[in-house]
C-alpha positions in Angstrom: -6.9 8.7 10.7 -6.8 5.8 13.1 -4.5 2.6 12.7 -7.8 0.5 12.3 -8.3 2.5 8.8 -5.6 0.4 7.3 -5.4 -2.8 6.0 -2.5 -4.1 8.4 0.4 -6.4 7.2 3.1 -7.2 9.7 6.5 -8.5 8.3 7.2 -11.7 8.5 10.9 -11.4 6.9 13.1 -12.5 9.3 15.6 -9.6 7.7 13.3 -6.6 8.4 12.4 -7.7 11.8 16.2 -8.1 12.6 16.8 -4.3 10.7 14.1 -3.2 13.3 15.6 -4.9 16.3 18.6 -3.1 15.4 16.8 0.4 15.5 15.4 -0.6 18.6 18.8 -1.5 20.5 20.0 2.0 19.4 17.2 3.1 21.6 16.4 6.3 19.5 13.0 7.6 18.3 13.3 6.2 14.9 10.1 8.0 13.3 12.4 9.6 10.6 13.2 6.0 9.3 9.5 5.0 9.3 8.5 8.3 7.7 10.8 7.5 4.9 9.3 3.9 4.7 5.7 4.8 4.9 6.4 7.3 2.1 7.9 4.7 -0.1 4.8 2.5 0.4 2.9 5.4 -0.7 4.4 6.5 -3.8 4.7 2.8 -5.1 0.8 2.6 -4.2 0.3 6.1 -6.0 2.1 4.5 -9.0 -0.1 1.6 -9.0 -3.0 4.0 -9.5 -0.9 6.1 -12.4 0.1 3.3 -14.7 -3.4 1.1 -13.5 -0.8 -1.9 -13.0 0.1 -4.1 -10.2 3.1 -3.3 -8.5 5.2 -5.7 -10.9 3.6 -3.9 -13.7 0.6 -6.3 -15.1 -2.1 -4.4 -16.3 -5.5 -4.4 -14.7 -8.3 -6.3 -16.2 -9.9 -3.6 -18.1 -13.3 -2.3 -17.2 -16.4 -4.0 -18.4 -18.1 -2.5 -20.9 -21.5 -2.0 -18.4 -19.3 -0.5 -16.0 -17.7 1.5 -18.7 -21.7 2.9 -19.9 -22.0 3.9 -15.8 -18.8 6.1 -15.4 -17.9 9.3 -16.9 -14.2 8.2 -17.8 -12.3 4.7 -18.5 -9.9 5.2 -16.0 -10.1 2.0 -13.7 -10.8 2.6 -9.9 -11.5 6.1 -10.5 -15.1 7.4 -10.5 -15.1 10.4 -8.4 -11.4 10.1 -6.7 -12.5 9.2 -3.7 -10.3 6.1 -3.5 -7.3 8.0 -4.7 -7.9 10.8 -2.4 -8.1 8.8 0.6 -4.6 7.2 0.0 -2.4 8.2 2.7 0.2 7.1 5.1 1.4 7.4 8.7 4.6 6.7 10.3 5.3 6.5 14.0 8.2 5.9 16.0 7.6 2.1 15.6 5.4 1.6 12.4 5.0 2.7 9.2 1.0 2.5 7.9 -0.2 3.0 4.1 -3.6 2.8 2.8 -6.5 3.9 1.9 -9.9 4.4 4.1 -12.3 5.2 1.5 -15.9 3.4 1.9 -19.4 3.7 -0.1 -22.5 3.7 2.1 -20.5 1.3 4.8 -18.9 -0.7 2.0 -15.1 -1.2 2.5 -14.5 -1.4 -1.8 -11.0 -0.7 -1.5 -10.0 -4.4 -0.3 -12.3 -5.5 -2.7 -10.4 -4.1 -5.5 -7.1 -5.0 -3.9 -8.0 -8.6 -3.8 -10.7 -9.5 -6.0 -14.3 -11.0 -5.4 -16.8 -13.0 -7.0 -17.9 -10.4 -9.3 -14.9 -8.0 -9.5 -11.3 -8.8 -10.7 -8.4 -7.7 -8.5 -6.8 -4.6 -9.4 -4.1 -4.6 -6.6 -2.5 -1.2 -6.0 -1.1 -2.1 -2.5 2.6 -3.3 -2.8 1.9 -6.7 -1.3 0.3 -10.0 -2.9 -3.0 -12.0 -2.4 -1.6 -13.3 1.0 -0.6 -10.1 2.4 2.9 -10.6 1.7 4.9 -7.6 0.9 6.8 -8.1 -2.0 10.4 -9.1 -1.8 11.9 -5.9 -4.0 9.9 -3.9 -1.6 11.5 -5.7 1.3 14.8 -4.8 -0.3 14.0 -1.1 -0.2 13.0 -1.3 3.3 16.2 -3.0 4.4 17.9 0.0 2.1 16.0 2.5 4.1 17.0 1.0 7.3 20.7 0.4 6.6 21.2 3.9 4.8 19.5 5.2 8.2 21.9 3.1 10.5 24.7 4.7 8.7 24.0 7.7 9.3 
């Protein structure tokens, strides 16, 4: 898996930047904390697939009847399971990534599902909004993870 396989989101939140600056100042390898953050983001994303709803619990728009006729089941964002199977995460000493790297004939359809398009309604599965901003409650979770790590 390569870094480019992910939709990259940079935290603009000053609290997150300050928390990571504190980690860096400790001069340690903080892969354990980035691993925990990446795993948390992965679990939030997996939950969206399981509940077929956004991070805040808003149900995804129902499938069009024409789509239902083409599919073998009515589970949204699931045809052969490629999208969910491609869900992965990675952690390094200075970054946490979560994402999907599925494509069909070179078409990066996960981004279309996350953000929507002219013909496809957004069915957001990653824990950030349409502007690429991580939700405040997720930031709070990350700050708690970092804080707990610093207290160890």
